[in-house]
C-alpha positions as CSV (number, residue, x, y, z in Angstrom):
1,X,24.0,-7.7,11.2
2,X,24.1,-6.3,7.7
3,X,21.1,-6.3,5.3
4,X,20.6,-6.1,1.6
5,X,17.2,-4.8,0.5
6,X,15.9,-5.0,-3.1
7,X,13.0,-2.8,-4.0
8,X,11.4,-1.1,-7.0
9,X,12.0,2.5,-6.1
10,X,13.7,4.7,-3.5
11,X,11.9,8.0,-3.7
12,X,10.2,9.6,-0.7
13,X,8.1,11.8,-3.0
14,X,6.6,8.9,-5.0
15,X,2.8,8.5,-4.4
16,X,2.7,4.7,-4.6
17,X,6.1,3.7,-3.1
18,X,7.1,6.8,-1.1
19,X,6.0,5.0,2.1
20,X,9.0,2.6,1.8
21,X,11.3,5.5,2.6
22,X,10.0,5.3,6.1
23,X,10.6,1.6,6.2
24,X,14.2,2.2,5.3
25,X,14.6,4.7,8.1
26,X,13.4,2.1,10.5
27,X,15.5,-0.7,9.1
28,X,18.5,1.5,9.5
29,X,17.9,1.7,13.3
30,X,18.2,-2.0,13.7
31,X,20.9,-3.1,11.2
32,X,24.6,-2.2,11.3
33,X,24.6,-1.6,7.6
34,X,21.7,-1.5,5.0
35,X,22.5,-1.7,1.3
36,X,19.6,-1.1,-1.1
37,X,19.4,-2.1,-4.7
38,X,16.5,-0.4,-6.5
39,X,15.3,-0.1,-10.0
40,X,14.8,3.6,-9.7
41,X,16.5,6.1,-7.5
42,X,14.8,9.5,-6.7
43,X,14.9,11.8,-3.7
44,X,15.8,10.3,-0.4
45,X,17.2,11.3,3.0
46,X,18.7,8.3,4.8
47,X,21.3,7.8,7.5
48,X,25.0,7.2,6.9
49,X,24.7,3.4,7.4
50,X,22.5,3.2,4.3
51,X,23.8,2.8,0.8
52,X,21.5,3.2,-2.2
53,X,22.4,1.5,-5.6
54,X,20.2,2.0,-8.6
55,X,19.8,-0.4,-11.6
56,X,19.5,2.8,-13.6
57,X,15.8,3.3,-14.7
58,X,16.0,7.0,-13.8
59,X,18.9,7.3,-16.3
60,X,17.0,5.5,-19.0
61,X,19.3,2.4,-18.9
62,X,18.3,-0.7,-21.0
63,X,17.0,-3.9,-19.4
64,X,20.3,-5.6,-20.2
65,X,22.1,-2.9,-18.3
66,X,19.7,-3.4,-15.4
67,X,20.7,-7.1,-15.3
68,X,24.4,-6.4,-15.5
69,X,24.1,-3.8,-12.7
70,X,22.1,-6.3,-10.6
71,X,24.8,-9.0,-10.8
72,X,27.6,-6.5,-10.3
73,X,26.0,-5.2,-7.2
74,X,25.1,-8.4,-5.5
75,X,28.6,-9.8,-6.1
76,X,30.7,-6.7,-5.3
77,X,28.7,-5.9,-2.2
78,X,28.6,-9.6,-1.0
79,X,30.8,-8.8,2.1
80,X,28.5,-5.9,3.0
81,X,25.4,-7.9,3.7
82,X,24.5,-11.1,5.6
83,X,20.8,-11.4,4.8
84,X,18.6,-10.5,1.8
85,X,15.2,-8.8,2.0
86,X,13.2,-8.5,-1.2
87,X,10.2,-6.1,-1.2
88,X,7.3,-7.3,-3.4
89,X,9.3,-8.3,-6.6
90,X,9.9,-12.0,-6.5
91,X,11.8,-11.9,-9.8
92,X,14.8,-10.6,-7.8
93,X,14.7,-13.9,-5.8
94,X,14.8,-15.9,-9.0
95,X,17.6,-13.8,-10.5
96,X,19.8,-13.9,-7.4
97,X,18.6,-17.0,-5.6
98,X,21.3,-19.5,-6.7
99,X,24.2,-17.0,-6.0
100,X,22.8,-16.1,-2.6
101,X,22.4,-19.8,-1.7
102,X,26.0,-20.4,-2.7
103,X,27.1,-17.4,-0.6
104,X,25.0,-18.6,2.3
105,X,22.8,-15.5,2.3
106,X,19.2,-16.2,3.6
107,X,16.5,-14.7,1.5
108,X,13.3,-13.1,2.9
109,X,10.4,-11.9,0.8
110,X,7.7,-9.3,1.6
111,X,4.7,-9.8,-0.6
112,X,1.1,-8.6,-0.4
113,X,-1.1,-9.5,-3.4
114,X,-3.7,-12.2,-4.0
115,X,-2.2,-13.2,-7.4
116,X,-0.3,-16.5,-7.7
117,X,2.2,-16.5,-10.5
118,X,4.7,-19.1,-11.7
119,X,7.5,-16.8,-10.7
120,X,6.1,-16.5,-7.2
121,X,5.7,-20.2,-6.8
122,X,9.3,-20.8,-8.0
123,X,10.7,-18.1,-5.7
124,X,9.3,-19.9,-2.6
125,X,12.0,-22.6,-3.2
126,X,14.8,-20.1,-2.5
127,X,13.2,-18.2,0.3
128,X,13.7,-18.8,4.0
129,X,10.7,-16.8,5.2
130,X,7.8,-15.0,3.5
131,X,6.3,-12.0,5.2
132,X,2.8,-10.7,4.4
133,X,0.3,-8.3,5.8
134,X,-2.6,-10.9,6.1
135,X,-3.4,-14.4,5.0
136,X,-5.4,-13.0,2.1
137,X,-2.3,-11.2,0.9
138,X,-0.3,-14.3,0.2
139,X,-2.3,-17.3,-1.1
140,X,0.3,-20.0,-1.7
141,X,0.1,-22.6,1.1
142,X,3.5,-22.8,2.7
143,X,4.9,-23.2,6.2
144,X,7.4,-20.3,5.3
145,X,4.6,-17.7,5.5
146,X,4.6,-15.3,8.5
147,X,1.6,-13.0,8.7
148,X,2.9,-9.7,10.2
149,X,0.3,-7.0,9.6
150,X,1.1,-3.9,7.6
151,X,3.7,-1.2,8.5
152,X,1.8,2.1,9.0
153,X,3.6,5.1,10.3
154,X,0.9,5.9,12.9
155,X,2.9,9.0,14.1
156,X,2.7,10.5,10.6
157,X,-0.8,9.3,9.9
158,X,-2.1,10.8,13.1
159,X,-5.7,11.2,14.1
160,X,-7.3,14.6,13.7
161,X,-8.6,15.3,17.2
162,X,-10.7,18.3,15.9
163,X,-12.5,16.2,13.3
164,X,-16.2,16.8,13.1
165,X,-18.6,14.5,11.2
166,X,-21.3,16.7,9.6
167,X,-24.5,14.7,8.9
168,X,-25.6,17.3,6.4
169,X,-22.9,16.4,3.9
170,X,-20.7,13.5,2.9
171,X,-17.0,14.1,2.0
172,X,-15.4,11.1,0.3
173,X,-11.8,10.5,-0.7
174,X,-10.0,7.6,-2.5
175,X,-6.3,7.3,-2.9
176,X,-4.1,5.1,-5.1
177,X,-3.4,4.0,-8.6
178,X,-6.3,4.5,-11.0
179,X,-7.0,1.1,-12.5
180,X,-10.0,-1.2,-13.3
181,X,-9.3,-3.3,-10.2
182,X,-10.0,-0.2,-8.0
183,X,-13.6,0.0,-9.5
184,X,-14.0,3.7,-9.3
185,X,-17.0,3.6,-11.5
186,X,-19.0,1.8,-8.7
187,X,-18.3,4.8,-6.4
188,X,-19.4,7.2,-9.2
189,X,-22.6,5.3,-9.7
190,X,-23.4,5.5,-6.0
191,X,-22.7,9.2,-5.9
192,X,-24.9,9.7,-8.9
193,X,-27.8,8.1,-7.0
194,X,-27.1,9.9,-3.8
195,X,-26.4,13.4,-5.2
196,X,-30.1,14.4,-5.1
197,X,-30.5,13.3,-1.5
198,X,-27.4,14.7,0.2
199,X,-24.6,17.1,-0.4
200,X,-21.7,14.9,-1.5
201,X,-18.2,15.2,-2.9
202,X,-15.3,13.0,-3.9
203,X,-11.6,13.6,-4.2
204,X,-9.7,11.1,-6.3
205,X,-6.0,11.1,-5.6
206,X,-3.8,9.1,-7.9
207,X,-2.8,8.5,-11.5
208,X,-3.1,5.9,-14.3
209,X,0.2,4.1,-14.9
210,X,-0.2,1.5,-17.6
211,X,-2.0,1.8,-21.0
212,X,-4.9,-0.3,-19.5
213,X,-5.0,2.2,-16.6
214,X,-5.2,5.1,-19.0
215,X,-8.0,3.5,-20.9
216,X,-10.0,2.9,-17.7
217,X,-9.3,6.4,-16.5
218,X,-10.9,7.7,-19.7
219,X,-14.0,5.6,-18.9
220,X,-14.1,7.2,-15.4
221,X,-13.7,10.7,-16.7
222,X,-16.4,10.1,-19.3
223,X,-18.8,8.9,-16.7
224,X,-18.2,12.0,-14.6
225,X,-18.8,14.2,-17.6
226,X,-21.9,12.4,-18.9
227,X,-23.6,12.4,-15.6
228,X,-23.0,16.0,-14.5
229,X,-20.6,15.1,-11.7
230,X,-17.8,17.6,-12.6
231,X,-18.6,19.8,-9.7
232,X,-18.8,16.9,-7.3
233,X,-15.8,14.7,-8.3
234,X,-12.4,16.2,-8.3
235,X,-9.3,14.6,-9.9
236,X,-6.4,15.7,-7.8
237,X,-3.7,13.7,-9.5
238,X,-0.7,11.9,-7.8
239,X,0.6,13.4,-4.6
240,X,3.4,12.6,-2.0
241,X,2.0,11.4,1.3
242,X,2.6,14.8,3.0
243,X,0.1,16.4,0.6
244,X,-2.4,13.5,0.9
245,X,-2.6,13.8,4.7
246,X,-4.9,16.9,4.8
247,X,-7.4,15.2,2.4
248,X,-7.6,12.2,4.7
249,X,-8.1,14.4,7.7
250,X,-10.8,16.4,6.0
251,X,-12.8,13.4,4.6
252,X,-15.6,11.6,6.3
253,X,-15.1,8.4,4.4
254,X,-12.3,6.7,2.5
255,X,-13.8,4.8,-0.4
256,X,-12.2,1.4,-0.9
257,X,-13.7,-0.5,-3.8
258,X,-10.5,-2.4,-4.7
259,X,-10.9,-6.0,-5.9
260,X,-7.2,-6.9,-5.3
261,X,-8.2,-9.0,-2.3
262,X,-5.1,-8.1,-0.3
263,X,-5.0,-5.9,2.8
264,X,-4.6,-2.4,1.4
265,X,-2.3,-0.1,3.3
266,X,-4.0,3.0,1.9
267,X,-7.2,2.1,3.8
268,X,-5.2,1.5,7.0
269,X,-3.5,4.8,6.6
270,X,-7.0,6.5,6.4
271,X,-8.1,4.6,9.5
272,X,-5.0,5.8,11.3
273,X,-6.0,9.3,10.6
274,X,-9.5,8.8,12.1
275,X,-11.2,8.7,8.7
276,X,-13.7,5.8,8.4
277,X,-13.4,3.4,5.5
278,X,-16.1,1.7,3.5
279,X,-14.8,-1.4,1.7
280,X,-15.8,-4.7,0.0
281,X,-12.2,-6.1,0.4
282,X,-11.9,-9.6,1.8
283,X,-9.1,-8.7,4.1
284,X,-10.9,-5.6,5.5
285,X,-14.3,-7.1,6.0
286,X,-13.4,-8.6,9.5
287,X,-12.2,-5.2,10.7
288,X,-15.1,-3.1,9.2
289,X,-18.2,-5.3,9.2
290,X,-18.9,-4.9,13.0
291,X,-19.5,-1.2,12.3
292,X,-21.6,-1.6,9.1
293,X,-18.8,-0.2,6.8
294,X,-18.8,-3.0,4.2
295,X,-20.7,-3.7,1.0
296,X,-20.9,-6.4,-1.6
297,X,-18.2,-6.1,-4.4
298,X,-19.5,-4.4,-7.6
299,X,-23.0,-4.1,-6.1
300,X,-23.8,-0.4,-6.3
301,X,-27.1,-0.8,-4.5
302,X,-25.3,-2.4,-1.6
303,X,-22.8,0.5,-1.6
304,X,-25.6,3.1,-1.6
305,X,-27.3,1.4,1.3
306,X,-24.0,1.4,3.3
307,X,-23.4,5.1,2.6
308,X,-27.0,5.9,3.7
309,X,-26.6,4.0,6.9
310,X,-23.3,5.8,7.5
311,X,-24.9,9.2,7.3
312,X,-27.4,8.2,10.0
313,X,-24.7,6.9,12.4
314,X,-24.4,9.0,15.6
315,X,-21.2,7.4,17.0
316,X,-18.9,8.0,14.0
317,X,-16.1,9.6,16.2
318,X,-16.2,6.7,18.7
319,X,-15.9,4.2,15.8
320,X,-13.0,6.1,14.2
321,X,-11.1,6.0,17.5
322,X,-11.7,2.2,17.9
323,X,-10.5,1.5,14.3
324,X,-7.4,3.7,14.7
325,X,-6.6,1.6,17.8
326,X,-6.7,-1.5,15.7
327,X,-4.3,-0.1,13.2
328,X,-1.9,1.1,16.0
329,X,-2.0,-2.3,17.7
330,X,-1.7,-4.5,14.7
331,X,-0.1,-2.5,11.9
332,X,2.4,-0.1,13.4
333,X,5.5,0.4,11.3
334,X,7.8,0.5,14.4
335,X,6.4,-2.8,15.7
336,X,6.6,-4.4,12.2
337,X,10.3,-3.6,11.6
338,X,11.2,-4.7,15.1
339,X,9.5,-8.1,14.5
340,X,11.0,-8.4,11.0
341,X,14.5,-7.8,12.6
342,X,13.9,-10.4,15.3
343,X,12.9,-13.0,12.6
344,X,15.7,-12.1,10.1
345,X,18.4,-12.3,12.7
346,X,17.6,-15.8,13.7
347,X,19.8,-18.6,12.3
């Protein structure tokens, strides 16, 4: 069976989307041929049965050229794929849906976000199956939805067997796009309260992408400066996953104050490394609440209480092992791609 994949970016060094390179490597193990159409093509290292076609963003092409390239590719490559897998961007479904229906190509969508847009609702009409990490990550009611768990490379995000939780200090880390929905200011306010009681540090890994993100990032940096946190809070910038891994291994806690509502793979990657996670996210609460690792969204006092309770916990390493087991059992990349293949190959 031959598969067409549509995704935003193929670049193993990209901080936000570099993980998808590992997905492509796994897909290549199952499908005879994998053809990828991406908006942006960066560095990649994929097997011979994988072909990467770019719409041209890395060359500064216009939007009209993107569209012309898109239709050229899906038509010229029509004999090189049997099924279509769209990663996150439902607009591709709307652009190609009628052509793929005429050609008899089943369409599958991977989507993990709480937002319900008109384009997403319309795309459901063309799709055979929708895959999502959790029920909170796709909020349109449809019989087409298949909850699959996330795809975490648990071999890469391995547990640090030598990890030691030091009760005399608290090393925090957070990873991802810097935006208002990540509510970094709540973390900073909690640190500002705790800094007189315990030795504490925070590594912020990520960058601002949109103008709104940049504006929010300025608010974050101003709070750090105004409250004397410059020696405690370190802005590390964007990094590929290989460079993020040591920070995850070194940290006691991954701070997850995101209000997106969907199951965040960055938090699961931290858990796979044996790093405990504190979160207010709806999708993570069932996993973390039995261990007292949750707090109320945007409630700084609640977050401070959770952090204080964490410091006092004596079984941190035991908890980290149990939570990694959950990720391995329910969110392994190898298992996910195998199950996606089984579903996609069905008539």
